[in-house]
Legacy VTK file of the C-alpha trace (Angstrom):
# vtk DataFile Version 3.0
C-alpha trace
ASCII
DATASET POLYDATA
POINTS 87 float
-223.692 -127.320 142.207
-225.390 -125.121 139.818
-225.569 -126.610 136.257
-223.812 -123.576 134.705
-220.958 -123.823 137.240
-220.716 -127.518 136.674
-220.595 -127.197 132.792
-217.872 -124.335 133.234
-215.744 -126.699 135.357
-216.318 -129.628 132.899
-215.195 -127.407 130.140
-211.900 -126.534 131.989
-211.166 -130.328 132.473
-208.986 -130.800 129.364
-206.790 -127.897 130.485
-206.618 -128.898 133.997
-205.584 -132.466 133.149
-203.798 -132.465 129.871
-202.055 -128.966 129.588
-199.634 -129.726 132.648
-198.782 -133.055 131.043
-198.138 -131.579 127.572
-195.927 -128.702 129.197
-193.955 -131.354 131.198
-193.285 -133.586 128.180
-192.272 -130.724 126.105
-189.946 -129.215 128.658
-188.493 -132.662 129.418
-187.858 -133.269 125.612
-186.061 -129.900 125.129
-183.881 -130.246 128.293
-182.767 -133.743 127.329
-182.053 -132.674 123.837
-184.641 -134.844 122.035
-186.130 -131.835 120.251
-185.601 -128.059 119.806
-187.711 -125.438 121.112
-189.034 -124.651 117.545
-189.827 -128.239 116.594
-191.582 -128.602 120.012
-193.644 -125.499 119.270
-194.518 -126.735 115.829
-195.679 -130.189 117.184
-197.727 -128.439 119.932
-199.355 -126.185 117.235
-200.042 -129.294 115.036
-201.629 -131.186 117.862
-203.574 -128.260 118.828
-204.931 -127.992 115.180
-205.660 -131.661 114.988
-207.478 -131.845 118.259
-209.638 -128.810 117.330
-210.413 -130.290 113.800
-211.409 -133.715 115.483
-213.601 -132.051 118.042
-215.432 -129.837 115.388
-215.847 -132.816 112.980
-217.356 -134.919 115.744
-219.673 -132.003 117.024
-220.891 -131.521 113.347
-221.534 -135.217 113.027
-223.466 -135.452 116.204
-225.934 -132.692 114.990
-226.217 -133.795 111.277
-226.351 -137.676 111.300
-229.498 -139.348 112.151
-229.315 -142.131 114.834
-226.221 -140.548 116.493
-226.902 -140.448 120.355
-228.335 -137.163 121.429
-228.961 -135.941 117.824
-230.576 -132.596 117.840
-230.121 -129.168 119.431
-227.925 -128.410 122.610
-229.528 -128.951 125.953
-231.601 -125.892 126.970
-232.221 -124.828 123.254
-235.662 -125.109 121.658
-235.976 -127.337 118.706
-236.678 -125.387 115.362
-240.417 -124.636 114.836
-241.997 -126.872 112.354
-243.634 -125.129 109.397
-247.419 -125.599 109.113
-248.800 -128.347 106.867
-250.048 -127.574 103.360
-253.867 -128.467 103.009
LINES 1 88
87 0 1 2 3 4 5 6 7 8 9 10 11 12 13 14 15 16 17 18 19 20 21 22 23 24 25 26 27 28 29 30 31 32 33 34 35 36 37 38 39 40 41 42 43 44 45 46 47 48 49 50 51 52 53 54 55 56 57 58 59 60 61 62 63 64 65 66 67 68 69 70 71 72 73 74 75 76 77 78 79 80 81 82 83 84 85 86
């Protein structure tokens, strides 16, 4: 399998695995009267925001902090050019 197709499929993995589970729990909760549609939508939005913030923070930490595994540019990108030394 080509690496671009593989990366595309790996990027869809959270949606393929977790989105059906989240939708099922939300529908079950509304049907059984544990929550309202508005409260369920608010929790869904809050969870989406929290996940995005966590993912962004870890990604920034990976590229900034020294000693973090795989520190540096994304695979396939060239590292920044080093300036010439002063004589």
